[in-house]
C-alpha positions, 0 to 999 in steps of 0.5 A: 583952043579945042572947043571944050563943054562943062557938064555934070560928072557921071560915074564913069568919069571917077577914075580922071577925076581922081587923077585931077583931084590928086593935081588939085590938093597938092598931095593931101589927097595922096596923104588920105587916099595912101592911109585908105589904101589897101596892101598893094593897092595904087591910090589913084584907085582908092580915089576912083572908088571914093568919088564912085560913091553916092550921097557923100560929099567926095561923090562924082555927084559934087563934080563937073567936068570939061571935056573935049574931044570925048576926054575929060580934061579939067574938073571942079569939085564943090559942095555945101559946108556945114561945120559940125562944132563937136568934131574934132580930126586927130590926124596932126597932117589933115587937123589944119584943114579940118580947122579952116573949114567955112561954115555955112559956105560952098565950098570949092574944094578942088579945081584942076586941068591937064598942063596943056589945058591950063592959062585958057581961062576954063579954071576962071570959068569953073569958078564962076561956075561954082559961085552960079551953084553956090547962088542956085543953092541958097549960099552968101558965100563960097570958101576955099583953102589954098596953099600960101606957097602956092602963089599963082593961085593965091594971086587968081583967088585975090584978084578974083574977090576972095580975102583971107580969113584966115590960117593955119600951118602946114604939117610937114608930109613927103607926100604935101607939096607945100610947107608954111601956112594952109589959108582960107579965103572967102567970097561973099557973094552979090 
């Protein structure tokens, strides 16, 4: 394993963050970005532009990256989740995820590593970092959403103390990698 370091993301990391977030979302980001894309625009360019913004949940400011040999190999996107009970998602593909948001939690929106760097404990380290960030910001719980069919990820979250709280059926779409249910998991922090 190459030595790596974990650091806050910068705006120059946004292209790689978009690629990694596309991996972590199992197609959900691709669905959103294709809706926002101008004709002929690459959806990863849309993702990069979204993460280049500041003062919004989907910003490089809420990302942590892992780098080795000067290249970003992984990322964590996490931010405070405050649910507006009056807000209602009208897109049927996105509505299940909106209904699974855990109010007053620190939401782990995405964790991803490029293939050669998986299985080395870095993802677990990023999960622990997210929990530390949550505690530092005064949150008593973290939350995440995982597809039930993503059995490896679901097993990891079960193993590190996450509990299933709710589930919603996925609205099938060609860009979404899984069907079945999306599952909200929450971990209470000490």
